[in-house]
C-alpha positions in Angstrom: -24.2 24.9 8.0 -25.4 28.3 6.8 -25.8 27.0 3.2 -27.9 24.1 4.5 -30.2 26.5 6.4 -30.8 28.3 3.1 -31.7 25.1 1.4 -34.0 24.3 4.3 -35.9 27.5 4.0 -36.6 26.8 0.3 -37.5 23.1 1.2 -34.6 21.9 -0.8 -35.9 23.3 -4.1 -32.7 25.3 -4.9 -30.3 22.4 -4.4 -28.9 20.5 -7.4 -27.5 17.1 -7.6 -23.9 18.2 -6.8 -25.1 20.1 -3.7 -26.6 17.0 -2.3 -23.5 15.0 -3.0 -21.4 17.7 -1.2 -23.7 17.7 1.8 -23.6 13.9 2.0 -19.8 14.1 1.8 -19.9 16.5 4.8 -22.1 13.9 6.6 -19.2 11.4 6.4 -17.0 13.8 8.4 -19.4 14.6 11.2 -20.8 12.4 14.0 -24.0 14.5 14.3 -27.0 12.3 13.6 -29.1 15.4 13.6 -27.1 16.9 10.7 -27.4 13.7 8.8 -31.2 13.6 9.3 -31.6 17.2 8.1 -29.7 16.4 4.9 -31.9 13.4 4.5 -35.0 15.5 5.0 -33.8 18.1 2.4 -33.2 15.3 -0.1 -36.6 13.7 0.6 -38.2 17.0 -0.3 -36.2 17.5 -3.5 -36.7 16.3 -7.0 -33.7 14.0 -6.5 -35.3 11.9 -3.8 -35.5 8.9 -6.2 -31.9 9.1 -7.3 -30.3 5.7 -6.7 -26.8 6.9 -6.0 -27.9 9.6 -3.5 -30.1 7.0 -1.7 -27.2 4.6 -1.6 -25.1 7.3 0.1 -27.9 7.6 2.7 -27.9 3.9 3.3 -24.1 3.9 3.8 -24.3 7.0 6.0 -26.8 5.5 8.3 -25.1 2.1 8.3 -21.8 3.8 9.5 -23.5 5.5 12.3 -25.3 2.4 13.4 -28.9 3.4 12.5 -29.9 0.5 10.3 -33.6 1.1 11.0 -33.5 4.3 9.0 -31.2 2.7 6.4 -33.8 0.0 5.9 -36.6 2.6 5.5 -34.5 4.4 2.8 -33.9 1.1 1.1 -37.5 0.1 1.1 -38.7 3.4 -0.3 -36.3 3.4 -3.2 -38.2 3.3 -6.5 -35.1 1.7 -8.1 -32.1 -0.1 -6.7 -28.8 -1.3 -8.1 -26.4 -3.9 -6.9 -24.7 -1.4 -4.6 -28.0 -0.9 -2.8 -28.2 -4.5 -1.8 -24.5 -4.7 -0.9 -24.7 -1.6 1.3 -27.5 -3.2 3.3 -25.6 -6.4 3.8 -22.5 -4.5 4.8 -24.5 -2.3 7.2 -26.1 -5.1 9.0 -22.9 -7.1 9.2 -20.9 -4.2 10.6 -23.6 -3.5 13.2 -23.5 -7.1 14.5 -26.7 -8.1 12.8 -25.4 -10.8 10.4 -28.7 -12.6 10.5 -30.4 -9.6 9.0 -27.7 -9.3 6.4 -28.4 -12.9 5.4 -32.1 -12.1 5.1 -31.3 -9.3 2.7 -29.3 -11.7 0.6 -32.3 -14.0 0.6 -34.6 -11.1 -0.5 -32.1 -10.3 -3.2 -32.3 -13.8 -4.7 -36.1 -13.8 -4.4 -36.2 -10.5 -6.3 -34.3 -12.2 -9.2 -31.1 -10.3 -8.6 -28.1 -12.4 -9.6 -25.4 -12.4 -7.0 -21.9 -11.4 -8.0 -18.5 -12.4 -6.6 -18.5 -9.4 -4.2 -22.0 -10.4 -3.0 -20.8 -13.8 -1.8 -17.7 -12.3 -0.1 -20.1 -10.0 1.9 -22.5 -12.9 2.6 -19.6 -15.1 3.9 -18.4 -12.2 6.1 -22.0 -12.0 7.5 -21.8 -15.8 8.2 -18.4 -15.3 10.0 -20.0 -12.5 12.1 -22.8 -14.9 13.1 -20.6 -18.0 13.4 -22.9 -19.7 11.0 -20.7 -22.5 9.8 -23.2 -24.7 8.0 -24.8 -21.8 6.2 -21.4 -20.3 5.3 -20.3 -23.5 3.7 -23.5 -23.8 1.8 -23.1 -20.3 0.4 -19.5 -21.1 -0.6 -20.8 -24.1 -2.5 -23.6 -22.1 -4.0 -21.1 -19.9 -5.8 -20.6 -22.8 -8.3 -24.2 -22.6 -9.4 -23.6 -19.0 -10.5 -20.4 -19.9 -12.2 -18.3 -17.8 -9.7 -14.8 -19.0 -9.0 -13.8 -18.4 -5.4 -11.1 -15.8 -4.9 -8.6 -15.4 -2.0 -11.2 -13.1 -0.3 -13.8 -15.9 -0.3 -11.3 -18.5 1.1 -10.3 -16.0 3.8 -13.9 -15.5 4.9 -14.4 -19.3 5.1 -11.4 -19.5 7.3 -12.8 -16.7 9.4 -16.1 -18.7 9.7 -14.2 -21.8 10.9 -11.7 -19.9 13.0 -14.4 -17.9 14.9 -16.0 -21.2 15.9 -12.7 -22.8 17.0 -12.9 -25.4 14.2 -9.2 -25.1 13.6 -8.6 -28.6 12.2 -11.4 -28.0 9.7 -9.8 -24.7 8.8 -6.4 -26.3 8.2 -8.0 -29.0 6.0 -9.9 -26.3 4.1 -6.6 -24.5 3.4 -4.9 -27.7 2.3 -7.8 -28.4 -0.1 -7.4 -25.2 -2.0 -6.7 -25.7 -5.8 -3.7 -23.4 -5.6 -0.9 -22.8 -3.1 -2.0 -20.7 -0.1 -0.4 -17.4 0.3 1.2 -16.2 3.5 -1.9 -14.3 4.7 -4.0 -17.5 4.6 -1.5 -19.2 7.0 -1.2 -16.1 9.1 -4.9 -16.1 9.6 -4.9 -19.7 10.8 -1.9 -18.9 13.1 -3.8 -16.0 14.6 -6.9 -18.1 15.3 -4.6 -20.8 16.8 -3.2 -18.1 19.1 -6.7 -16.8 20.0 -7.9 -20.3 20.8 -4.7 -21.3 22.6 -3.8 -24.2 20.2 -0.1 -23.9 20.7 0.8 -27.0 18.7 -1.0 -25.6 15.6 0.4 -22.1 16.2 4.0 -23.4 16.3 3.4 -25.7 13.3 2.1 -22.8 11.2 4.8 -20.5 12.3 7.4 -23.0 11.2 5.7 -23.4 7.9 5.6 -19.6 7.4 9.2 -19.3 8.3 10.1 -21.9 5.6 7.9 -20.3 3.0 9.0 -16.7 3.8 11.9 -16.3 6.2 10.9 -12.6 6.8 7.7 -13.9 8.5 9.7 -15.7 11.2 9.0 -14.3 14.6 12.5 -13.5 15.9 11.8 -13.8 19.6 9.9 -17.1 19.2 11.1 -18.9 16.2 14.5 -18.5 14.5 14.6 -18.5 10.7 15.3 -22.1 9.7 18.4 -22.9 7.6 17.9 -23.0 3.8 18.5 -26.7 3.7 15.5 -27.3 5.9 12.8 -28.1 3.2 10.6 -30.5 5.1 7.7 -28.1 5.6 7.9 -26.9 2.0 8.0 -30.5 0.7 5.1 -31.4 2.9 3.1 -28.5 1.5 3.9 -29.5 -2.1 2.9 -33.1 -1.5 -0.4 -31.9 0.0 -1.0 -29.7 -3.0 -0.4 -32.7 -5.4 -2.9 -34.8 -3.4 -5.4 -31.9 -3.4 -5.3 -31.9 -7.2 -6.8 -35.4 -7.3 -9.6 -34.8 -4.8 -12.6 -32.4 -4.4 -11.5 -28.9 -3.8 -13.9 -28.5 -0.9 -13.8 -31.2 1.7 -17.3 -30.6 3.1 -19.2 -33.4 1.6 -22.2 -33.1 3.9 -22.7 -29.4 3.0 -22.5 -30.3 -0.7 -25.1 -33.0 -0.3 -27.4 -30.6 1.5 -27.0 -28.1 -1.2 -27.9 -30.7 -3.9 -30.9 -31.5 -1.9 -32.0 -27.9 -1.8 -31.5 -27.5 -5.5 -33.7 -30.5 -6.1 
């Protein structure tokens, strides 16, 4: 704190880049909004006020303490931005329960001619899950194809979160089965958890049985005993579904795809 006072007396002129990084690191370990604002003010008065990385740290700092209004001001005043700048704004709004604003930032990003990356779409899908924006989430998932981005496990998981949050468990199950590769345990576990949240006991039991067959260590001892090794029905069912999935569209949401085609003209 004493060092910061000395910087303040000289209006930030004596601080170099490393000093500001150190002060921003300290900000992450304190809950004092006043301290963070003072560091921000010192940076604003310094010759480093236009540095992208330092401003990104400010955006992340204000996002973590829930002050997205100031984070937005920092973002708007940046003379230059990089991909992290956009991502931090999307993350900040999403984590502060303002998914709609996160999606608006994504729209701004596209209008500015910034090409989305794989990570961008994962963050956008997370914002859709926060807002329970099913149709928009599916459209963004399909939009990835236009940018030549292959969905990863993270993208699939976010779509499951979108459907699970809105109680669309049958659709979530169909989405999992439509994947072009065999789902991992964490995918099925996510569906099981949503089934438990929404009190769909039949689906919960069915997924637990499947998990126990795929990985006996995942069996819940007090609810479902580990099935004998000869019990292969669930595994065979999954393999058959995967074979069928290879001969059909990877994403079963035809309506969303048609709407996307309409938008792309």
